[in-house]
TORMAR-308982 format. One record per residue (C-alpha): residue in one letter; x, y, z. Coordinates in pm, whole numbers. Last residue first. Layout:
// TORMAR-308982
<resn=a; X=X; Y=Y; Z=Z>
...
// end
This chain:
// TORMAR-308982
<resn=v; X=-22100; Y=8743; Z=16357>
<resn=t; X=-22043; Y=8429; Z=16573>
<resn=g; X=-21973; Y=8650; Z=16869>
<resn=t; X=-22227; Y=8466; Z=17073>
<resn=e; X=-22443; Y=8780; Z=17117>
<resn=h; X=-22432; Y=8870; Z=16752>
<resn=l; X=-22548; Y=8515; Z=16649>
<resn=a; X=-22818; Y=8545; Z=16891>
<resn=r; X=-22957; Y=8881; Z=16750>
<resn=i; X=-22947; Y=8711; Z=16408>
<resn=h; X=-23152; Y=8426; Z=16526>
<resn=a; X=-23393; Y=8669; Z=16689>
<resn=e; X=-23431; Y=8882; Z=16371>
<resn=d; X=-23484; Y=8587; Z=16121>
<resn=y; X=-23216; Y=8393; Z=15926>
<resn=g; X=-23315; Y=8296; Z=15573>
<resn=l; X=-23001; Y=8346; Z=15372>
<resn=e; X=-23127; Y=8701; Z=15259>
<resn=k; X=-23190; Y=8773; Z=15627>
<resn=l; X=-22812; Y=8679; Z=15695>
<resn=i; X=-22688; Y=8901; Z=15414>
<resn=a; X=-22884; Y=9197; Z=15551>
<resn=d; X=-22755; Y=9155; Z=15895>
<resn=t; X=-22404; Y=9138; Z=15798>
<resn=h; X=-22402; Y=9415; Z=15544>
<resn=e; X=-22220; Y=9685; Z=15724>
<resn=g; X=-21999; Y=9437; Z=15901>
<resn=l; X=-21683; Y=9670; Z=15897>
<resn=a; X=-21791; Y=9976; Z=15704>
<resn=p; X=-21801; Y=9929; Z=15321>
<resn=v; X=-21636; Y=10117; Z=15044>
<resn=p; X=-21926; Y=10270; Z=14838>
<resn=d; X=-22024; Y=10170; Z=14484>
<resn=m; X=-21839; Y=10253; Z=14179>
<resn=r; X=-21964; Y=10021; Z=13911>
<resn=p; X=-21880; Y=10186; Z=13561>
<resn=e; X=-22183; Y=10231; Z=13326>
<resn=d; X=-22018; Y=10060; Z=13015>
<resn=a; X=-22086; Y=10192; Z=12666>
<resn=l; X=-21768; Y=10404; Z=12657>
<resn=t; X=-21566; Y=10110; Z=12705>
<resn=l; X=-21400; Y=9989; Z=13037>
<resn=g; X=-21009; Y=9955; Z=13018>
<resn=p; X=-20910; Y=10138; Z=13318>
<resn=p; X=-21161; Y=10155; Z=13615>
<resn=l; X=-21259; Y=10513; Z=13705>
<resn=l; X=-21022; Y=10684; Z=13941>
<resn=a; X=-21171; Y=10773; Z=14281>
<resn=p; X=-21254; Y=11078; Z=14456>
<resn=i; X=-21385; Y=11061; Z=14823>
<resn=m; X=-21738; Y=11080; Z=14954>
<resn=g; X=-21797; Y=11049; Z=15332>
<resn=a; X=-21618; Y=10872; Z=15646>
<resn=p; X=-21791; Y=10551; Z=15604>
<resn=t; X=-21701; Y=10566; Z=15233>
<resn=g; X=-21882; Y=10674; Z=14919>
<resn=v; X=-21727; Y=10698; Z=14579>
<resn=q; X=-21681; Y=11003; Z=14352>
<resn=t; X=-21548; Y=11024; Z=13999>
<resn=w; X=-21220; Y=11087; Z=13807>
<resn=r; X=-21139; Y=10985; Z=13458>
<resn=e; X=-21294; Y=11277; Z=13285>
<resn=r; X=-21073; Y=11238; Z=12973>
<resn=a; X=-20971; Y=11594; Z=13002>
<resn=g; X=-20896; Y=11554; Z=13384>
<resn=l; X=-20685; Y=11251; Z=13342>
<resn=q; X=-20490; Y=11419; Z=13072>
<resn=a; X=-20452; Y=11750; Z=13286>
<resn=h; X=-20316; Y=11569; Z=13582>
<resn=t; X=-20474; Y=11746; Z=13904>
<resn=w; X=-20452; Y=11427; Z=14139>
<resn=v; X=-20128; Y=11326; Z=13953>
<resn=a; X=-19962; Y=11675; Z=14031>
<resn=q; X=-20032; Y=11613; Z=14402>
<resn=m; X=-19884; Y=11269; Z=14395>
<resn=d; X=-19540; Y=11411; Z=14250>
<resn=n; X=-19490; Y=11425; Z=13889>
<resn=i; X=-19174; Y=11382; Z=13700>
<resn=h; X=-19285; Y=11537; Z=13362>
<resn=a; X=-19258; Y=11304; Z=13058>
<resn=n; X=-19071; Y=11269; Z=12730>
<resn=a; X=-19061; Y=11062; Z=12412>
<resn=i; X=-18877; Y=11230; Z=12137>
<resn=k; X=-19085; Y=11390; Z=11847>
<resn=a; X=-18806; Y=11647; Z=11777>
<resn=a; X=-19052; Y=11927; Z=11826>
<resn=e; X=-19175; Y=11749; Z=12137>
<resn=l; X=-18828; Y=11712; Z=12278>
<resn=r; X=-18763; Y=12076; Z=12209>
<resn=e; X=-19079; Y=12190; Z=12388>
<resn=i; X=-18996; Y=11952; Z=12690>
<resn=v; X=-18648; Y=12126; Z=12718>
<resn=d; X=-18793; Y=12466; Z=12722>
<resn=h; X=-19047; Y=12375; Z=12992>
<resn=a; X=-18772; Y=12225; Z=13199>
<resn=t; X=-18596; Y=12550; Z=13171>
<resn=l; X=-18281; Y=12582; Z=12941>
<resn=r; X=-17912; Y=12666; Z=12963>
<resn=a; X=-17826; Y=12371; Z=13198>
<resn=f; X=-18013; Y=12158; Z=12939>
<resn=v; X=-17712; Y=12188; Z=12702>
<resn=d; X=-17455; Y=12117; Z=12961>
<resn=e; X=-17672; Y=11842; Z=13096>
<resn=i; X=-17674; Y=11661; Z=12763>
<resn=l; X=-17291; Y=11684; Z=12722>
<resn=q; X=-17255; Y=11563; Z=13083>
<resn=g; X=-17491; Y=11258; Z=13009>
<resn=l; X=-17285; Y=11188; Z=12704>
<resn=e; X=-16958; Y=11162; Z=12883>
<resn=t; X=-17097; Y=10956; Z=13170>
<resn=r; X=-17300; Y=10724; Z=12926>
<resn=h; X=-16993; Y=10632; Z=12741>
<resn=a; X=-17070; Y=10234; Z=12746>
<resn=v; X=-17427; Y=10307; Z=12728>
<resn=r; X=-17402; Y=10541; Z=12430>
<resn=r; X=-17175; Y=10282; Z=12270>
<resn=s; X=-17449; Y=9985; Z=12323>
<resn=n; X=-17717; Y=10235; Z=12181>
<resn=a; X=-17507; Y=10298; Z=11856>
<resn=s; X=-17313; Y=10579; Z=11710>
<resn=f; X=-17236; Y=10735; Z=12058>
<resn=r; X=-16878; Y=10702; Z=12099>
<resn=e; X=-16816; Y=10708; Z=11723>
<resn=d; X=-16964; Y=11057; Z=11699>
<resn=d; X=-17192; Y=11051; Z=11390>
<resn=a; X=-17500; Y=11181; Z=11552>
<resn=l; X=-17282; Y=11417; Z=11789>
<resn=e; X=-17218; Y=11647; Z=11472>
<resn=p; X=-17596; Y=11753; Z=11479>
<resn=q; X=-17529; Y=11966; Z=11781>
<resn=r; X=-17855; Y=12137; Z=11831>
<resn=l; X=-17887; Y=11943; Z=12157>
<resn=v; X=-18285; Y=11908; Z=12105>
<resn=v; X=-18336; Y=11951; Z=11732>
<resn=e; X=-18015; Y=11787; Z=11569>
<resn=c; X=-17873; Y=11565; Z=11832>
<resn=f; X=-18215; Y=11439; Z=11949>
<resn=q; X=-18324; Y=11402; Z=11580>
<resn=k; X=-18019; Y=11176; Z=11510>
<resn=w; X=-18082; Y=10974; Z=11828>
<resn=e; X=-18454; Y=10942; Z=11738>
<resn=r; X=-18357; Y=10778; Z=11389>
<resn=e; X=-18105; Y=10557; Z=11567>
<resn=n; X=-18369; Y=10400; Z=11800>
<resn=q; X=-18537; Y=10391; Z=12133>
<resn=l; X=-18475; Y=10714; Z=12302>
<resn=g; X=-18620; Y=10818; Z=12638>
<resn=l; X=-18690; Y=11137; Z=12829>
<resn=m; X=-18773; Y=11230; Z=13189>
<resn=v; X=-18736; Y=11586; Z=13266>
<resn=s; X=-18598; Y=11735; Z=13594>
<resn=k; X=-18652; Y=12072; Z=13764>
<resn=g; X=-18369; Y=12298; Z=13895>
<resn=d; X=-18436; Y=12589; Z=13664>
<resn=g; X=-18141; Y=12488; Z=13439>
<resn=a; X=-18269; Y=12151; Z=13343>
<resn=k; X=-18201; Y=11816; Z=13519>
<resn=f; X=-18227; Y=11490; Z=13327>
<resn=p; X=-18412; Y=11189; Z=13407>
<resn=g; X=-18399; Y=10867; Z=13221>
<resn=y; X=-18339; Y=10712; Z=12888>
<resn=p; X=-18029; Y=10838; Z=12704>
<resn=y; X=-17929; Y=10555; Z=12688>
<resn=i; X=-18084; Y=10209; Z=12696>
<resn=t; X=-17940; Y=9926; Z=12914>
<resn=a; X=-18011; Y=10031; Z=13271>
<resn=h; X=-18286; Y=10290; Z=13207>
<resn=a; X=-18246; Y=10585; Z=13430>
<resn=a; X=-18458; Y=10622; Z=13750>
<resn=g; X=-18176; Y=10494; Z=13984>
<resn=n; X=-17921; Y=10311; Z=13777>
<resn=r; X=-17892; Y=9958; Z=13906>
<resn=p; X=-17694; Y=9746; Z=13695>
<resn=p; X=-17832; Y=9492; Z=13439>
<resn=p; X=-17714; Y=9139; Z=13535>
<resn=t; X=-17379; Y=9016; Z=13442>
<resn=q; X=-17403; Y=8690; Z=13242>
<resn=g; X=-17438; Y=8354; Z=13412>
<resn=d; X=-17648; Y=8173; Z=13134>
<resn=f; X=-17911; Y=8455; Z=13120>
<resn=a; X=-17859; Y=8782; Z=13301>
<resn=y; X=-18033; Y=8989; Z=13034>
<resn=y; X=-18290; Y=8708; Z=13037>
<resn=l; X=-18375; Y=8768; Z=13406>
<resn=p; X=-18358; Y=9147; Z=13363>
<resn=f; X=-18580; Y=9133; Z=13060>
<resn=s; X=-18891; Y=9002; Z=13237>
<resn=m; X=-18881; Y=9054; Z=13622>
<resn=w; X=-19257; Y=9055; Z=13578>
<resn=e; X=-19274; Y=8674; Z=13563>
<resn=v; X=-19045; Y=8671; Z=13884>
<resn=m; X=-19308; Y=8890; Z=14039>
<resn=s; X=-19616; Y=8655; Z=13971>
<resn=e; X=-19410; Y=8354; Z=14064>
<resn=l; X=-19333; Y=8504; Z=14411>
<resn=m; X=-19672; Y=8639; Z=14474>
<resn=s; X=-19817; Y=8290; Z=14421>
<resn=v; X=-20135; Y=8211; Z=14243>
<resn=d; X=-20310; Y=7867; Z=14269>
<resn=i; X=-20635; Y=7846; Z=14070>
<resn=r; X=-20883; Y=7553; Z=14157>
<resn=r; X=-21147; Y=7454; Z=13893>
<resn=g; X=-21515; Y=7494; Z=13834>
<resn=r; X=-21697; Y=7272; Z=13595>
<resn=g; X=-21983; Y=7338; Z=13340>
<resn=t; X=-21740; Y=7264; Z=13069>
<resn=k; X=-21802; Y=7564; Z=12814>
<resn=g; X=-21927; Y=7824; Z=13051>
<resn=r; X=-21680; Y=7682; Z=13313>
<resn=e; X=-21389; Y=7767; Z=13062>
<resn=i; X=-21509; Y=8134; Z=13042>
<resn=l; X=-21523; Y=8155; Z=13422>
<resn=a; X=-21191; Y=7997; Z=13453>
<resn=a; X=-21038; Y=8269; Z=13222>
<resn=l; X=-21191; Y=8557; Z=13420>
<resn=i; X=-21057; Y=8393; Z=13745>
<resn=n; X=-20721; Y=8357; Z=13588>
<resn=s; X=-20711; Y=8722; Z=13479>
<resn=y; X=-20809; Y=8831; Z=13844>
<resn=a; X=-20550; Y=8595; Z=14020>
<resn=y; X=-20280; Y=8727; Z=13780>
<resn=m; X=-20394; Y=9087; Z=13867>
<resn=g; X=-20386; Y=9024; Z=14245>
<resn=a; X=-20043; Y=8852; Z=14216>
<resn=s; X=-19886; Y=9145; Z=14038>
<resn=i; X=-20057; Y=9398; Z=14262>
<resn=d; X=-19928; Y=9246; Z=14580>
<resn=a; X=-19569; Y=9215; Z=14441>
<resn=i; X=-19602; Y=9589; Z=14339>
<resn=s; X=-19722; Y=9734; Z=14671>
<resn=c; X=-19642; Y=10092; Z=14561>
<resn=g; X=-19310; Y=10299; Z=14592>
<resn=a; X=-19100; Y=9999; Z=14459>
<resn=k; X=-18826; Y=9909; Z=14686>
<resn=a; X=-18474; Y=10049; Z=14658>
<resn=s; X=-18130; Y=9913; Z=14626>
<resn=e; X=-17817; Y=10123; Z=14745>
<resn=e; X=-17501; Y=10242; Z=14597>
<resn=p; X=-17549; Y=10189; Z=14226>
<resn=t; X=-17895; Y=10348; Z=14270>
<resn=g; X=-18227; Y=10163; Z=14313>
<resn=t; X=-18395; Y=9859; Z=14127>
<resn=v; X=-18200; Y=9567; Z=13980>
<resn=s; X=-18143; Y=9368; Z=14296>
<resn=l; X=-18449; Y=9490; Z=14468>
<resn=f; X=-18663; Y=9298; Z=14201>
<resn=g; X=-18471; Y=8975; Z=14247>
<resn=s; X=-18786; Y=8773; Z=14328>
<resn=e; X=-18697; Y=8721; Z=14695>
<resn=s; X=-18653; Y=9099; Z=14764>
<resn=q; X=-18974; Y=9237; Z=14608>
<resn=i; X=-19124; Y=8920; Z=14774>
<resn=l; X=-19017; Y=9041; Z=15107>
<resn=l; X=-19125; Y=9389; Z=15037>
<resn=d; X=-19490; Y=9278; Z=14973>
<resn=y; X=-19524; Y=9045; Z=15262>
<resn=a; X=-19479; Y=8667; Z=15273>
<resn=k; X=-19452; Y=8465; Z=15576>
<resn=k; X=-19289; Y=8128; Z=15513>
<resn=d; X=-19530; Y=7830; Z=15507>
<resn=r; X=-19475; Y=7733; Z=15150>
<resn=y; X=-19108; Y=7794; Z=15110>
<resn=p; X=-19006; Y=7435; Z=15094>
<resn=g; X=-19259; Y=7355; Z=14809>
<resn=d; X=-19642; Y=7345; Z=14812>
<resn=s; X=-19951; Y=7583; Z=14803>
<resn=g; X=-19752; Y=7867; Z=14636>
<resn=y; X=-19498; Y=8117; Z=14765>
<resn=g; X=-19666; Y=8419; Z=14893>
<resn=s; X=-20033; Y=8296; Z=14873>
<resn=i; X=-20338; Y=8356; Z=14667>
<resn=d; X=-20596; Y=8059; Z=14650>
<resn=c; X=-20859; Y=8090; Z=14383>
<resn=v; X=-21151; Y=7837; Z=14410>
<resn=i; X=-21393; Y=7838; Z=14115>
<resn=l; X=-21724; Y=7662; Z=14216>
<resn=r; X=-21918; Y=7468; Z=13952>
<resn=p; X=-21845; Y=7132; Z=14131>
<resn=y; X=-21981; Y=7264; Z=14466>
<resn=r; X=-22021; Y=6967; Z=14706>
<resn=e; X=-21760; Y=6757; Z=14519>
<resn=r; X=-21518; Y=7040; Z=14482>
<resn=l; X=-21525; Y=7180; Z=14826>
<resn=a; X=-21304; Y=6964; Z=15049>
<resn=e; X=-21037; Y=6944; Z=14771>
<resn=y; X=-21079; Y=7314; Z=14702>
<resn=d; X=-20991; Y=7419; Z=15069>
<resn=l; X=-21274; Y=7500; Z=15306>
<resn=g; X=-21244; Y=7231; Z=15570>
<resn=l; X=-21153; Y=7494; Z=15818>
<resn=r; X=-20794; Y=7339; Z=15866>
<resn=q; X=-20768; Y=7319; Z=15482>
<resn=t; X=-20857; Y=7693; Z=15460>
<resn=a; X=-20576; Y=7771; Z=15685>
<resn=g; X=-20312; Y=7574; Z=15535>
<resn=p; X=-20088; Y=7862; Z=15431>
<resn=a; X=-20211; Y=8193; Z=15587>
<resn=l; X=-20532; Y=8337; Z=15442>
<resn=n; X=-20531; Y=8476; Z=15085>
<resn=q; X=-20866; Y=8352; Z=14981>
<resn=v; X=-21106; Y=8377; Z=14675>
<resn=f; X=-21428; Y=8176; Z=14626>
<resn=v; X=-21603; Y=8209; Z=14280>
<resn=d; X=-21936; Y=8132; Z=14138>
<resn=a; X=-22150; Y=8123; Z=14474>
<resn=d; X=-22475; Y=7957; Z=14492>
<resn=a; X=-22418; Y=7711; Z=14779>
<resn=l; X=-22111; Y=7911; Z=14879>
<resn=l; X=-22305; Y=8161; Z=15099>
<resn=s; X=-22487; Y=7885; Z=15261>
<resn=h; X=-22158; Y=7716; Z=15311>
<resn=v; X=-22029; Y=8012; Z=15494>
<resn=i; X=-22323; Y=8040; Z=15715>
<resn=e; X=-22314; Y=7679; Z=15826>
<resn=q; X=-21936; Y=7729; Z=15920>
<resn=a; X=-22038; Y=8035; Z=16126>
<resn=e; X=-22275; Y=7793; Z=16324>
<resn=a; X=-21957; Y=7582; Z=16392>
<resn=q; X=-21753; Y=7868; Z=16513>
<resn=k; X=-21414; Y=7897; Z=16354>
<resn=v; X=-21544; Y=8113; Z=16077>
<resn=d; X=-21602; Y=8414; Z=16329>
<resn=l; X=-21806; Y=8608; Z=16072>
<resn=t; X=-21837; Y=8965; Z=15987>
<resn=l; X=-21995; Y=9037; Z=15639>
<resn=s; X=-21886; Y=9321; Z=15436>
<resn=e; X=-22037; Y=9392; Z=15089>
<resn=k; X=-21809; Y=9515; Z=14814>
<resn=s; X=-21823; Y=9809; Z=14578>
<resn=r; X=-21513; Y=9976; Z=14697>
<resn=n; X=-21248; Y=9756; Z=14871>
<resn=t; X=-20897; Y=9801; Z=14711>
<resn=w; X=-20828; Y=10173; Z=14728>
<resn=v; X=-21042; Y=10241; Z=15044>
<resn=f; X=-20830; Y=9995; Z=15218>
<resn=h; X=-20486; Y=10080; Z=15129>
<resn=s; X=-20553; Y=10464; Z=15218>
<resn=a; X=-20670; Y=10370; Z=15548>
<resn=l; X=-20956; Y=10570; Z=15679>
<resn=g; X=-20967; Y=10879; Z=15911>
<resn=h; X=-21052; Y=11121; Z=15640>
<resn=v; X=-20849; Y=10940; Z=15396>
<resn=r; X=-20491; Y=10928; Z=15565>
<resn=e; X=-20585; Y=10711; Z=15880>
<resn=d; X=-20308; Y=10445; Z=15837>
<resn=y; X=-20284; Y=10059; Z=15809>
<resn=n; X=-20603; Y=10002; Z=16021>
<resn=r; X=-20842; Y=9885; Z=15765>
<resn=a; X=-20548; Y=9683; Z=15614>
<resn=f; X=-20616; Y=9454; Z=15911>
<resn=d; X=-20937; Y=9313; Z=15731>
<resn=g; X=-21185; Y=9301; Z=16015>
<resn=v; X=-21128; Y=9362; Z=16372>
<resn=g; X=-21461; Y=9360; Z=16570>
<resn=p; X=-21583; Y=9039; Z=16395>
<resn=r; X=-21348; Y=8899; Z=16147>
<resn=e; X=-21405; Y=8971; Z=15788>
<resn=v; X=-21599; Y=8795; Z=15518>
<resn=k; X=-21594; Y=9008; Z=15202>
<resn=i; X=-21910; Y=8937; Z=14976>
<resn=v; X=-21827; Y=9058; Z=14614>
<resn=r; X=-22120; Y=9088; Z=14376>
<resn=a; X=-21968; Y=9092; Z=14028>
<resn=g; X=-22026; Y=9411; Z=13813>
<resn=l; X=-21708; Y=9448; Z=13634>
<resn=d; X=-21582; Y=9688; Z=13908>
<resn=a; X=-21657; Y=9405; Z=14156>
<resn=l; X=-21426; Y=9155; Z=13977>
<resn=q; X=-21144; Y=9432; Z=13980>
<resn=r; X=-21216; Y=9466; Z=14361>
<resn=t; X=-21196; Y=9100; Z=14390>
<resn=c; X=-20817; Y=9096; Z=14265>
<resn=f; X=-20731; Y=9399; Z=14474>
<resn=p; X=-20865; Y=9256; Z=14788>
<resn=a; X=-20668; Y=8935; Z=14722>
<resn=a; X=-20352; Y=9098; Z=14676>
<resn=i; X=-20372; Y=9392; Z=14927>
<resn=a; X=-20416; Y=9322; Z=15304>
<resn=h; X=-20688; Y=9077; Z=15387>
<resn=e; X=-20927; Y=8831; Z=15220>
<resn=f; X=-21178; Y=8546; Z=15274>
<resn=t; X=-21362; Y=8618; Z=14986>
<resn=v; X=-21712; Y=8506; Z=14827>
<resn=v; X=-21788; Y=8618; Z=14476>
<resn=k; X=-22126; Y=8603; Z=14304>
<resn=i; X=-22153; Y=8648; Z=13932>
<resn=g; X=-22490; Y=8777; Z=13827>
<resn=e; X=-22332; Y=9097; Z=13668>
<resn=l; X=-21984; Y=9015; Z=13551>
<resn=p; X=-21975; Y=9194; Z=13205>
<resn=r; X=-22194; Y=9489; Z=13324>
<resn=m; X=-22537; Y=9499; Z=13166>
// end
């Protein structure tokens, strides 16, 4: 039995944050019914056509769900929504601010009718405050949260290469829903969860915020190198390839000098005898390191780092990740169905060996509409009429 088998989730979702949250719930066995606009659906379906004609974002965040098309502004559609919510455990939404209130589907309107229902609202800035109604896309939140100010090169800031603000909000929504399910098991009552992308990303800003505490200078942007620990970052070898490495303490620094650089005298050099001094003299130290690495291949550098037990990594591109030896050895890849055929998918992180991961297909738009309506008691004639009126 999967951990969330028997849990029913109804979701009004689009883009990434809410779909990523509910996909985690589906991975654990929850039944997730995704309500989409007739004819259009989640706009993330049309972000690109990279996966056999399907959107990369959509196939990543929407496996194992059922797609129900519904024009929720129509009166009969509202009846269908309430039929779905009657036995639902969780309602998730990331519509525009105020949209569920206008539909009469906000927590205050639902709590008396469905006292066990957990309602999770995901938004850019939260349900109140002066920024409540601002549009909030991933890059905008990366900007507002200060992420861009500490990411990039000294000359130019850079966004994260993935939807980090959406992912952070989705994961906080997911963990809060799990906590609310545990709480409901004790109290019998649901609750409202209010997750904002801004607050999720500011939490993730972690040490840069405290590093700049009380008006102090924030950590500088240093590309792929660590801003406050050195050497910690990418270094080029003589074959033109780069290696990522990182030192965490003085014992490792001594090993690095002796085994990797083969210059043991550097360990006691006053310029480099503590991390703060190495950071202050990073230009000189970087040149010393690159002078040694210039005589080696990337493979040679990694061999020396391994011998010294210094943390290191390859700087992989996406193709190298698809064929990563560690993921292959641990058999972390499987296949999932899509409307365009089977595609590879990473098994959910964290499941135990006893679990049978749920890896059901990515749904076509409205694929489950008729089946869900029949389950709710609608007959064939009524379902045809709902299609004809554009209700579904």
